[in-house]
N, CA, C and O of each residue as an XYZ file, in Angstrom:
788
protein
N    -239.285      3.225     30.494
C    -239.746      1.832     30.383
C    -238.961      1.113     29.286
O    -238.682      1.677     28.227
N    -238.616     -0.137     29.563
C    -237.868     -0.924     28.587
C    -238.720     -1.233     27.370
O    -239.944     -1.335     27.460
N    -238.057     -1.378     26.232
C    -238.740     -1.796     25.007
C    -239.090     -3.277     25.097
O    -238.354     -4.073     25.679
N    -240.228     -3.623     24.509
C    -240.640     -5.024     24.466
C    -239.751     -5.814     23.515
O    -239.426     -6.972     23.775
N    -239.360     -5.183     22.413
C    -238.518     -5.847     21.422
C    -237.685     -4.796     20.700
O    -237.967     -3.600     20.776
N    -236.650     -5.261     19.995
C    -235.812     -4.374     19.188
C    -235.733     -4.983     17.794
O    -235.400     -6.159     17.641
N    -236.040     -4.181     16.779
C    -236.113     -4.699     15.417
C    -235.107     -4.008     14.505
O    -234.905     -2.797     14.592
N    -234.485     -4.781     13.636
C    -233.615     -4.284     12.573
C    -234.329     -4.613     11.260
O    -234.188     -5.714     10.728
N    -235.091     -3.656     10.747
C    -235.929     -3.916      9.575
C    -235.093     -4.073      8.305
O    -234.235     -3.242      8.006
N    -235.355     -5.151      7.564
C    -234.688     -5.447      6.289
C    -233.177     -5.219      6.368
O    -232.578     -4.582      5.501
N    -232.588     -5.753      7.422
C    -231.169     -5.551      7.730
C    -230.244     -6.390      6.851
O    -229.217     -5.895      6.386
N    -230.593     -7.641      6.622
C    -229.716     -8.538      5.874
C    -230.057     -8.496      4.388
O    -231.234     -8.429      4.031
N    -229.044     -8.535      3.512
C    -229.305     -8.442      2.073
C    -230.080     -9.645      1.543
O    -229.893    -10.765      2.017
N    -230.955     -9.412      0.554
C    -231.749    -10.509     -0.030
C    -230.897    -11.668     -0.531
O    -231.299    -12.825     -0.409
N    -229.722    -11.376     -1.096
C    -228.868    -12.459     -1.610
C    -228.391    -13.376     -0.489
O    -228.259    -14.583     -0.687
N    -228.133    -12.810      0.681
C    -227.730    -13.623      1.826
C    -228.870    -14.566      2.210
O    -228.665    -15.766      2.391
N    -230.076    -14.002      2.330
C    -231.240    -14.801      2.742
C    -231.574    -15.879      1.720
O    -231.797    -17.031      2.092
N    -231.611    -15.526      0.445
C    -231.957    -16.514     -0.583
C    -230.870    -17.583     -0.706
O    -231.179    -18.751     -0.944
N    -229.608    -17.197     -0.545
C    -228.509    -18.166     -0.598
C    -228.588    -19.157      0.547
O    -228.380    -20.355      0.354
N    -228.888    -18.660      1.736
C    -229.027    -19.528      2.899
C    -230.210    -20.473      2.716
O    -230.117    -21.659      3.033
N    -231.312    -19.952      2.210
C    -232.488    -20.787      1.979
C    -232.215    -21.876      0.941
O    -232.699    -23.001      1.073
N    -231.453    -21.544     -0.073
C    -231.114    -22.522     -1.115
C    -230.370    -23.708     -0.518
O    -230.615    -24.858     -0.885
N    -229.465    -23.419      0.399
C    -228.714    -24.488      1.081
C    -229.646    -25.303      1.973
O    -229.584    -26.532      1.995
N    -230.513    -24.599      2.710
C    -231.388    -25.263      3.675
C    -232.450    -26.131      3.012
O    -232.826    -27.173      3.549
N    -232.933    -25.708      1.855
C    -233.987    -26.460      1.165
C    -233.530    -27.866      0.782
O    -234.358    -28.748      0.558
N    -232.238    -28.074      0.707
C    -231.706    -29.384      0.332
C    -231.640    -30.338      1.525
O    -231.438    -31.541      1.364
N    -231.811    -29.783      2.718
C    -231.740    -30.610      3.917
C    -233.121    -31.083      4.318
O    -234.126    -30.449      3.997
N    -233.162    -32.184      5.010
C    -234.444    -32.752      5.444
C    -235.013    -31.935      6.602
O    -234.323    -31.672      7.587
N    -236.272    -31.540      6.472
C    -236.953    -30.845      7.558
C    -237.519    -31.880      8.522
O    -237.886    -32.986      8.126
N    -237.582    -31.504      9.777
C    -238.133    -32.403     10.786
C    -239.388    -31.768     11.381
O    -239.603    -30.561     11.267
N    -240.212    -32.600     12.018
C    -241.407    -32.082     12.683
C    -240.987    -31.106     13.773
O    -239.945    -31.270     14.407
N    -241.822    -30.085     13.979
C    -241.603    -29.181     15.108
C    -241.625    -29.999     16.388
O    -242.273    -31.043     16.454
N    -240.928    -29.532     17.386
C    -240.865    -30.260     18.646
C    -242.266    -30.484     19.178
O    -243.095    -29.574     19.149
N    -242.541    -31.688     19.663
C    -243.855    -31.967     20.235
C    -244.019    -31.116     21.481
O    -243.182    -31.141     22.383
N    -245.080    -30.382     21.515
C    -245.305    -29.486     22.635
C    -246.793    -29.271     22.793
O    -247.478    -28.962     21.818
N    -247.305    -29.425     23.994
C    -248.727    -29.238     24.221
C    -248.945    -28.358     25.436
O    -248.065    -28.219     26.286
N    -250.123    -27.768     25.508
C    -250.511    -27.014     26.705
C    -251.755    -27.659     27.267
O    -252.538    -28.254     26.525
N    -251.944    -27.552     28.543
C    -253.125    -28.084     29.206
C    -254.057    -26.917     29.486
O    -253.624    -25.844     29.907
N    -255.319    -27.136     29.250
C    -256.291    -26.081     29.463
C    -257.505    -26.694     30.137
O    -257.954    -27.766     29.734
N    -258.045    -26.040     31.153
C    -259.226    -26.561     31.829
C    -260.474    -25.939     31.231
O    -260.613    -24.716     31.193
N    -261.370    -26.779     30.768
C    -262.650    -26.300     30.279
C    -263.554    -26.035     31.477
O    -263.198    -26.355     32.611
N    -264.716    -25.453     31.225
C    -265.656    -25.158     32.304
C    -266.070    -26.422     33.038
O    -266.370    -26.381     34.231
N    -266.089    -27.527     32.340
C    -266.493    -28.793     32.955
C    -265.395    -29.360     33.847
O    -265.627    -30.308     34.598
N    -264.198    -28.779     33.765
C    -263.089    -29.273     34.566
C    -262.277    -30.338     33.870
O    -261.271    -30.802     34.407
N    -262.701    -30.734     32.674
C    -261.945    -31.739     31.933
C    -260.696    -31.101     31.332
O    -260.699    -29.928     30.958
N    -259.645    -31.885     31.248
C    -258.408    -31.380     30.654
C    -258.468    -31.525     29.153
O    -258.902    -32.551     28.629
N    -258.025    -30.477     28.459
C    -258.013    -30.500     27.002
C    -256.582    -30.215     26.552
O    -255.938    -29.306     27.077
N    -256.080    -30.981     25.588
C    -254.722    -30.774     25.079
C    -254.799    -30.115     23.714
O    -255.522    -30.573     22.829
N    -254.063    -29.059     23.555
C    -254.028    -28.369     22.274
C    -252.597    -28.358     21.767
O    -251.656    -28.162     22.536
N    -252.442    -28.566     20.494
C    -251.114    -28.525     19.902
C    -250.632    -27.083     19.864
O    -251.367    -26.189     19.443
N    -249.421    -26.858     20.296
C    -248.864    -25.510     20.346
C    -248.241    -25.137     19.011
O    -248.282    -23.974     18.609
N    -247.666    -26.110     18.324
C    -247.049    -25.828     17.030
C    -247.214    -27.014     16.098
O    -247.349    -28.154     16.543
N    -247.201    -26.735     14.787
C    -247.337    -27.826     13.825
C    -246.426    -27.627     12.616
O    -246.663    -28.190     11.547
N    -245.387    -26.824     12.798
C    -244.470    -26.533     11.686
C    -243.273    -27.482     11.696
O    -243.137    -28.315     12.593
N    -242.420    -27.350     10.702
C    -241.209    -28.179     10.584
C    -239.983    -27.332     10.929
O    -239.981    -26.113     10.755
N    -238.945    -28.003     11.421
C    -237.717    -27.307     11.804
C    -236.495    -28.103     11.337
O    -236.593    -29.279     10.987
N    -235.356    -27.434     11.342
C    -234.060    -28.106     11.262
C    -233.039    -27.238     11.978
O    -233.258    -26.045     12.187
N    -231.934    -27.844     12.348
C    -230.891    -27.148     13.103
C    -229.766    -26.761     12.161
O    -229.431    -27.513     11.245
N    -229.183    -25.596     12.381
C    -228.117    -25.086     11.521
C    -226.867    -24.836     12.365
O    -226.664    -23.743     12.895
N    -226.042    -25.862     12.474
C    -224.828    -25.770     13.287
C    -223.703    -25.180     12.443
O    -222.895    -25.906     11.864
N    -223.667    -23.843     12.384
C    -222.681    -23.132     11.572
C    -222.117    -21.977     12.397
O    -222.868    -21.077     12.773
N    -220.813    -21.978     12.688
C    -220.230    -20.942     13.549
C    -220.390    -19.520     12.999
O    -220.496    -18.565     13.769
N    -220.407    -19.381     11.674
C    -220.565    -18.045     11.079
C    -221.958    -17.497     11.349
O    -222.103    -16.323     11.688
N    -222.983    -18.327     11.205
C    -224.361    -17.910     11.471
C    -224.541    -17.613     12.958
O    -225.192    -16.634     13.324
N    -223.965    -18.458     13.814
C    -224.048    -18.236     15.256
C    -223.394    -16.908     15.626
O    -223.932    -16.160     16.442
N    -222.239    -16.610     15.035
C    -221.547    -15.338     15.315
C    -222.393    -14.148     14.857
O    -222.450    -13.127     15.542
N    -223.043    -14.279     13.708
C    -223.926    -13.223     13.207
C    -225.075    -12.981     14.181
O    -225.403    -11.836     14.493
N    -225.681    -14.062     14.656
C    -226.777    -13.941     15.624
C    -226.306    -13.246     16.899
O    -226.984    -12.360     17.420
N    -225.145    -13.655     17.395
C    -224.606    -13.044     18.613
C    -224.360    -11.548     18.432
O    -224.597    -10.767     19.354
N    -223.894    -11.148     17.272
C    -223.633     -9.744     16.989
C    -224.907     -8.917     17.154
O    -224.893     -7.865     17.793
N    -226.016     -9.403     16.570
C    -227.274     -8.661     16.660
C    -227.905     -8.736     18.046
O    -228.559     -7.786     18.477
N    -227.718     -9.844     18.744
C    -228.210     -9.940     20.123
C    -227.516     -8.891     20.992
O    -228.170     -8.189     21.763
N    -226.198     -8.788     20.866
C    -225.448     -7.829     21.680
C    -225.824     -6.384     21.339
O    -225.946     -5.542     22.230
N    -226.005     -6.105     20.049
C    -226.429     -4.763     19.635
C    -227.787     -4.412     20.219
O    -227.968     -3.333     20.785
N    -228.735     -5.319     20.082
C    -230.084     -5.070     20.582
C    -230.092     -4.936     22.101
O    -230.784     -4.074     22.642
N    -229.338     -5.770     22.785
C    -229.266     -5.727     24.247
C    -228.854     -4.337     24.726
O    -229.382     -3.825     25.714
N    -227.913     -3.740     24.019
C    -227.434     -2.408     24.381
C    -228.409     -1.319     23.916
O    -228.789     -0.447     24.697
N    -228.811     -1.375     22.634
C    -229.649     -0.321     22.070
C    -231.040     -0.266     22.696
O    -231.632      0.809     22.788
N    -231.571     -1.413     23.128
C    -232.900     -1.443     23.749
C    -232.837     -1.062     25.225
O    -233.868     -0.797     25.843
N    -231.635     -1.034     25.789
C    -231.483     -0.669     27.194
C    -231.739     -1.800     28.170
O    -231.891     -1.558     29.367
N    -231.789     -3.043     27.676
C    -231.991     -4.159     28.592
C    -230.727     -4.396     29.415
O    -230.785     -4.565     30.633
N    -229.588     -4.405     28.730
C    -228.297     -4.640     29.377
C    -228.279     -5.915     30.217
O    -227.734     -5.940     31.321
N    -228.886     -6.975     29.673
C    -228.858     -8.266     30.360
C    -227.425     -8.782     30.365
O    -226.671     -8.580     29.413
N    -227.069     -9.447     31.447
C    -225.745    -10.064     31.540
C    -225.789    -11.372     30.745
O    -226.498    -12.312     31.105
N    -225.020    -11.409     29.667
C    -224.990    -12.584     28.803
C    -223.649    -13.271     28.894
O    -222.660    -12.666     29.308
N    -223.612    -14.526     28.512
C    -222.364    -15.275     28.471
C    -221.400    -14.534     27.546
O    -221.741    -14.287     26.389
N    -220.201    -14.171     28.025
C    -219.264    -13.408     27.192
C    -218.807    -14.149     25.938
O    -218.365    -13.519     24.977
N    -218.906    -15.463     25.935
C    -218.498    -16.236     24.760
C    -219.671    -16.529     23.830
O    -219.561    -17.349     22.918
N    -220.772    -15.867     24.063
C    -221.966    -16.104     23.251
C    -222.977    -16.908     24.037
O    -224.097    -16.457     24.274
N    -222.577    -18.101     24.439
C    -223.424    -18.919     25.293
C    -224.753    -19.305     24.668
O    -225.651    -19.782     25.362
N    -224.886    -19.103     23.367
C    -226.154    -19.413     22.719
C    -226.238    -20.865     22.291
O    -225.284    -21.632     22.419
N    -227.375    -21.210     21.792
C    -227.616    -22.564     21.307
C    -227.428    -22.608     19.794
O    -227.215    -21.584     19.144
N    -227.513    -23.811     19.256
C    -227.442    -23.964     17.801
C    -228.674    -23.296     17.192
O    -229.789    -23.568     17.638
N    -228.512    -22.434     16.189
C    -229.677    -21.809     15.554
C    -230.617    -22.848     14.947
O    -230.199    -23.909     14.485
N    -231.897    -22.501     14.968
C    -232.943    -23.376     14.439
C    -233.632    -22.661     13.278
O    -233.913    -21.465     13.355
N    -233.897    -23.391     12.221
C    -234.637    -22.832     11.092
C    -236.048    -23.407     11.140
O    -236.234    -24.617     11.265
N    -237.042    -22.516     11.039
C    -238.444    -22.927     11.098
C    -239.114    -22.687      9.754
O    -238.960    -21.623      9.155
N    -239.860    -23.683      9.283
C    -240.614    -23.582      8.040
C    -242.099    -23.681      8.365
O    -242.538    -24.637      9.004
N    -242.864    -22.699      7.927
C    -244.313    -22.689      8.151
C    -245.017    -22.691      6.805
O    -244.942    -21.712      6.063
N    -245.703    -23.785      6.484
C    -246.499    -23.839      5.263
C    -247.923    -23.404      5.577
O    -248.254    -23.082      6.718
N    -248.751    -23.400      4.552
C    -250.141    -22.950      4.718
C    -250.821    -23.677      5.877
O    -250.813    -24.907      5.940
N    -251.405    -22.910      6.788
C    -252.109    -23.470      7.943
C    -251.218    -23.773      9.132
O    -251.722    -24.112     10.202
N    -249.901    -23.660      8.973
C    -248.995    -23.977     10.081
C    -248.736    -22.735     10.933
O    -248.785    -21.607     10.445
N    -248.460    -22.970     12.218
C    -248.374    -21.885     13.198
C    -247.509    -22.318     14.378
O    -247.079    -23.468     14.470
N    -247.268    -21.365     15.274
C    -246.659    -21.645     16.581
C    -247.394    -20.745     17.563
O    -247.205    -19.529     17.558
N    -248.224    -21.337     18.397
C    -249.098    -20.579     19.294
C    -248.307    -19.891     20.413
O    -247.084    -20.005     20.481
N    -249.020    -19.179     21.284
C    -248.387    -18.414     22.368
C    -247.465    -19.291     23.197
O    -247.855    -20.372     23.639
N    -246.247    -18.824     23.404
C    -245.268    -19.564     24.195
C    -244.157    -18.618     24.631
O    -244.040    -17.502     24.125
N    -243.352    -19.072     25.565
C    -242.120    -18.384     25.955
C    -240.962    -19.309     25.618
O    -241.156    -20.513     25.450
N    -239.767    -18.758     25.520
C    -238.605    -19.564     25.137
C    -237.797    -20.047     26.338
O    -236.807    -20.759     26.171
N    -238.208    -19.666     27.542
C    -237.494    -20.091     28.746
C    -238.137    -21.348     29.320
O    -239.203    -21.779     28.880
N    -237.475    -21.917     30.298
C    -238.021    -23.092     30.965
C    -237.651    -24.403     30.308
O    -238.144    -25.457     30.709
N    -236.794    -24.359     29.309
C    -236.367    -25.587     28.630
C    -235.013    -26.078     29.147
O    -234.526    -27.138     28.753
N    -234.424    -25.285     30.032
C    -233.088    -25.627     30.540
C    -233.147    -26.856     31.453
O    -234.149    -27.105     32.124
N    -232.061    -27.608     31.459
C    -231.977    -28.768     32.347
C    -231.836    -28.280     33.783
O    -231.269    -27.218     34.042
N    -232.361    -29.074     34.706
C    -232.285    -28.715     36.121
C    -230.821    -28.562     36.541
O    -229.986    -29.414     36.238
N    -230.526    -27.477     37.235
C    -229.168    -27.216     37.691
C    -228.287    -26.538     36.661
O    -227.101    -26.322     36.911
N    -228.849    -26.195     35.497
C    -228.063    -25.522     34.461
C    -227.570    -24.176     34.975
O    -228.337    -23.445     35.602
N    -226.297    -23.828     34.722
C    -225.772    -22.545     35.218
C    -226.269    -21.336     34.416
O    -226.079    -20.193     34.834
N    -226.904    -21.587     33.265
C    -227.394    -20.483     32.435
C    -228.841    -20.722     32.016
O    -229.339    -21.848     32.035
N    -229.500    -19.626     31.637
C    -230.863    -19.691     31.124
C    -230.934    -18.864     29.837
O    -230.086    -18.007     29.591
N    -231.943    -19.131     29.033
C    -232.178    -18.293     27.861
C    -232.629    -16.908     28.331
O    -233.543    -16.780     29.146
N    -231.977    -15.888     27.807
C    -232.329    -14.521     28.203
C    -232.863    -13.688     27.045
O    -233.813    -12.923     27.211
N    -232.252    -13.837     25.871
C    -232.711    -13.084     24.706
C    -232.930    -14.028     23.527
O    -232.128    -14.927     23.274
N    -234.019    -13.807     22.821
C    -234.350    -14.590     21.639
C    -234.200    -13.722     20.403
O    -234.460    -12.520     20.446
N    -233.782    -14.329     19.306
C    -233.601    -13.617     18.047
C    -234.340    -14.363     16.949
O    -234.360    -15.594     16.925
N    -234.945    -13.612     16.046
C    -235.590    -14.205     14.883
C    -235.205    -13.444     13.630
O    -235.124    -12.215     13.648
N    -234.966    -14.160     12.543
C    -234.639    -13.541     11.253
C    -235.627    -14.077     10.214
O    -235.779    -15.290     10.066
N    -236.292    -13.177      9.500
C    -237.184    -13.583      8.418
C    -236.340    -13.793      7.165
O    -235.629    -12.886      6.733
N    -236.418    -14.989      6.583
C    -235.559    -15.337      5.453
C    -236.227    -15.164      4.089
O    -235.567    -15.293      3.058
N    -237.534    -14.874      4.075
C    -238.219    -14.658      2.800
C    -239.438    -13.757      3.013
O    -239.853    -13.521      4.148
N    -239.999    -13.262      1.924
C    -241.176    -12.390      2.008
C    -242.358    -12.918      1.210
O    -243.437    -12.327      1.255
N    -242.184    -14.005      0.486
C    -243.233    -14.478     -0.417
C    -244.228    -15.404      0.287
O    -244.396    -16.564     -0.089
N    -244.881    -14.862      1.316
C    -245.917    -15.589      2.039
C    -246.936    -14.574      2.551
O    -246.650    -13.379      2.637
N    -248.114    -15.061      2.887
C    -249.139    -14.213      3.488
C    -249.559    -14.830      4.807
O    -249.540    -16.050      4.967
N    -249.942    -13.977      5.755
C    -250.247    -14.464      7.096
C    -248.935    -14.694      7.828
O    -247.922    -14.073      7.507
N    -248.955    -15.586      8.809
C    -247.724    -15.907      9.531
C    -247.145    -14.742     10.300
O    -245.933    -14.679     10.508
N    -248.001    -13.807     10.730
C    -247.500    -12.640     11.461
C    -246.871    -13.020     12.791
O    -247.344    -13.922     13.483
N    -245.801    -12.321     13.138
C    -245.153    -12.487     14.436
C    -245.804    -11.495     15.399
O    -245.879    -10.299     15.120
N    -246.269    -12.005     16.523
C    -246.866    -11.140     17.548
C    -246.174    -11.369     18.875
O    -245.718    -12.474     19.167
N    -246.096    -10.311     19.684
C    -245.463    -10.395     20.994
C    -246.320     -9.652     22.004
O    -246.938     -8.636     21.685
N    -246.350    -10.170     23.221
C    -247.131     -9.538     24.272
C    -246.375     -8.339     24.828
O    -245.175     -8.414     25.094
N    -247.092     -7.233     24.999
C    -246.508     -6.021     25.568
C    -246.295     -6.179     27.068
O    -246.937     -7.005     27.716
N    -245.378     -5.367     27.612
C    -245.240     -5.288     29.058
C    -246.288     -4.298     29.542
O    -246.035     -3.094     29.594
N    -247.451     -4.799     29.891
C    -248.535     -3.905     30.297
C    -249.255     -4.479     31.509
O    -249.035     -5.625     31.903
N    -250.116     -3.658     32.086
C    -250.953     -4.081     33.195
C    -251.917     -5.164     32.694
O    -252.375     -5.087     31.554
N    -252.235     -6.172     33.519
C    -253.118     -7.257     33.064
C    -254.481     -6.792     32.540
O    -255.096     -7.485     31.729
N    -254.958     -5.632     32.994
C    -256.263     -5.154     32.547
C    -256.170     -4.207     31.353
O    -257.185     -3.669     30.913
N    -254.973     -3.999     30.830
C    -254.815     -3.120     29.669
C    -255.541     -3.715     28.472
O    -255.598     -4.934     28.309
N    -256.097     -2.838     27.631
C    -256.848     -3.312     26.457
C    -255.917     -3.820     25.370
O    -256.192     -4.848     24.752
N    -254.828     -3.119     25.130
C    -253.879     -3.533     24.094
C    -252.732     -4.292     24.750
O    -251.873     -3.698     25.400
N    -252.728     -5.615     24.572
C    -251.727     -6.438     25.245
C    -250.707     -7.040     24.302
O    -249.717     -7.620     24.749
N    -250.931     -6.913     23.002
C    -249.981     -7.522     22.082
C    -249.708     -6.599     20.909
O    -250.481     -5.687     20.612
N    -248.593     -6.860     20.254
C    -248.167     -6.078     19.093
C    -247.917     -7.036     17.935
O    -247.280     -8.075     18.104
N    -248.424     -6.679     16.763
C    -248.062     -7.389     15.545
C    -246.852     -6.670     14.966
O    -246.942     -5.496     14.607
N    -245.734     -7.356     14.874
C    -244.492     -6.735     14.412
C    -244.471     -6.836     12.883
O    -243.975     -7.811     12.317
N    -245.017     -5.813     12.232
C    -245.166     -5.845     10.772
C    -243.822     -5.855     10.044
O    -243.739     -6.319      8.907
N    -242.776     -5.351     10.685
C    -241.444     -5.367     10.063
C    -240.982     -6.792      9.762
O    -240.193     -7.015      8.843
N    -241.481     -7.754     10.545
C    -241.039     -9.133     10.382
C    -241.710     -9.851      9.209
O    -241.507    -11.050      9.016
N    -242.504     -9.122      8.430
C    -243.053     -9.681      7.191
C    -242.032     -9.591      6.059
O    -242.203    -10.213      5.011
N    -240.978     -8.820      6.274
C    -240.008     -8.527      5.216
C    -238.739     -9.358      5.351
O    -238.214     -9.541      6.450
N    -238.263     -9.847      4.237
C    -237.021    -10.622      4.145
C    -235.844     -9.846      4.725
O    -235.676     -8.658      4.450
N    -235.036    -10.523      5.525
C    -233.835     -9.914      6.082
C    -234.058     -9.134      7.357
O    -233.107     -8.583      7.911
N    -235.299     -9.072      7.846
C    -235.583     -8.349      9.094
C    -235.230     -9.220     10.296
O    -235.385    -10.441     10.268
N    -234.751     -8.563     11.350
C    -234.295     -9.256     12.557
C    -235.018     -8.675     13.763
O    -235.163     -7.458     13.883
N    -235.469     -9.549     14.655
C    -236.073     -9.110     15.912
C    -235.334     -9.775     17.064
O    -234.947    -10.941     16.984
N    -235.146     -9.008     18.142
C    -234.559     -9.537     19.370
C    -235.490     -9.127     20.508
O    -235.972     -7.995     20.542
N    -235.743    -10.047     21.438
C    -236.653     -9.749     22.545
C    -236.325    -10.644     23.739
O    -235.715    -11.699     23.568
N    -236.725    -10.235     24.951
C    -236.482    -11.081     26.127
C    -237.205    -12.410     25.999
O    -238.385    -12.458     25.651
N    -236.496    -13.473     26.279
C    -237.011    -14.830     26.062
C    -238.204    -15.176     26.936
O    -238.919    -16.136     26.648
N    -238.435    -14.409     28.008
C    -239.545    -14.720     28.908
C    -240.858    -14.070     28.482
O    -241.868    -14.235     29.167
N    -240.872    -13.336     27.371
C    -242.099    -12.702     26.901
C    -242.880    -13.667     25.994
O    -242.295    -14.370     25.169
N    -244.189    -13.687     26.160
C    -245.033    -14.519     25.305
C    -245.047    -13.973     23.883
O    -245.127    -12.763     23.670
N    -244.968    -14.880     22.912
C    -244.979    -14.504     21.503
C    -245.534    -15.670     20.687
O    -245.642    -16.794     21.178
N    -245.884    -15.381     19.430
C    -246.433    -16.431     18.579
C    -246.234    -16.099     17.104
O    -245.944    -14.958     16.742
N    -246.398    -17.120     16.259
C    -246.459    -16.962     14.810
C    -247.846    -17.426     14.395
O    -248.196    -18.593     14.569
N    -248.628    -16.513     13.847
C    -249.996    -16.843     13.435
C    -249.973    -17.767     12.207
O    -248.961    -17.843     11.510
N    -251.071    -18.460     11.944
C    -251.091    -19.386     10.804
C    -250.780    -18.702      9.477
O    -251.244    -17.597      9.196
N    -249.984    -19.392      8.680
C    -249.670    -18.900      7.332
C    -250.891    -19.136      6.443
O    -251.511    -20.198      6.487
N    -251.225    -18.126      5.634
C    -252.395    -18.229      4.749
C    -252.008    -18.656      3.339
O    -252.787    -19.312      2.648
N    -250.811    -18.285      2.918
C    -250.379    -18.619      1.556
C    -248.858    -18.644      1.503
O    -248.205    -17.821      2.145
N    -248.288    -19.576      0.747
C    -246.833    -19.651      0.604
C    -246.189    -20.378      1.772
O    -246.847    -21.128      2.492
N    -244.899    -20.147      1.949
C    -244.132    -20.776      3.033
C    -243.282    -19.720      3.718
O    -242.484    -19.047      3.067
N    -243.444    -19.570      5.021
C    -242.666    -18.618      5.820
C    -241.440    -19.333      6.360
O    -241.556    -20.397      6.968
N    -240.261    -18.753      6.140
C    -239.006    -19.354      6.601
C    -238.309    -18.371      7.534
O    -238.152    -17.195      7.205
N    -237.900    -18.853      8.678
C    -237.217    -17.980      9.629
C    -236.130    -18.744     10.363
O    -236.154    -19.971     10.457
N    -235.183    -17.987     10.877
C    -234.101    -18.552     11.675
C    -234.250    -17.999     13.082
O    -234.461    -16.799     13.260
N    -234.140    -18.867     14.088
C    -234.258    -18.414     15.471
C    -233.026    -18.840     16.267
O    -232.354    -19.820     15.945
N    -232.758    -18.068     17.314
C    -231.542    -18.267     18.108
C    -231.811    -17.759     19.515
O    -232.601    -16.835     19.710
N    -231.151    -18.367     20.496
C    -231.335    -17.959     21.891
C    -229.978    -17.704     22.525
O    -229.072    -18.533     22.440
N    -229.850    -16.549     23.158
C    -228.608    -16.204     23.875
C    -228.846    -16.385     25.375
O    -229.888    -16.000     25.905
N    -227.867    -16.973     26.039
C    -228.017    -17.328     27.449
C    -227.099    -16.523     28.348
O    -226.183    -15.835     27.897
N    -227.380    -16.635     29.635
C    -226.550    -16.004     30.647
C    -226.942    -16.563     32.001
O    -227.861    -17.375     32.105
N    -226.243    -16.125     33.039
C    -226.568    -16.594     34.381
C    -227.987    -16.166     34.760
O    -228.432    -15.104     34.325
N    -228.709    -16.958     35.558
C    -230.074    -16.606     35.924
C    -230.167    -15.215     36.546
O    -229.239    -14.751     37.209
N    -231.304    -14.562     36.318
C    -231.546    -13.245     36.913
C    -231.550    -13.412     38.438
O    -232.040    -14.413     38.961
N    -230.998    -12.421     39.136
C    -230.971    -12.535     40.605
C    -231.760    -11.416     41.239
O    -231.853    -11.343     42.464
């Protein structure tokens, strides 16, 4: 059975993470993308819930993109997924996410954002934890299990540590739980390829 995710625990040196954060802190953060889900209550009325309430910014840097691609390719092979990815990387501009106290990103998948007729789709997602001085904000991912299984999700405790990297299939549901104290900073990236056939 394929792995749900592949983790490189505390892979990147603290000086790299703190240096990157120092640069990023000087840039203006923007609101997380507006995103809502529709849910039907028992009465049949539609209810809208906010999916995320954190801030983001984009990091258009070829060196960071190359680093992300390196770990995506390693994980793709080591986890046994062997997804066909764009040979030139084919990824998007990395995004940096900031979660302050009470901020979160609820259950979601990273696919389905492609424009109609796009020749590629997001296949693998990558996340890097850039700091450790926060509480809460756990990263969770849904397991590949039967719908009636009791244990359907995993809390990836390795992602509480600075410099840790996770790679997982973009179609799996995942979330960041609310931060309880401090500010959680992470970098995310998506690698693309031709649609699954």
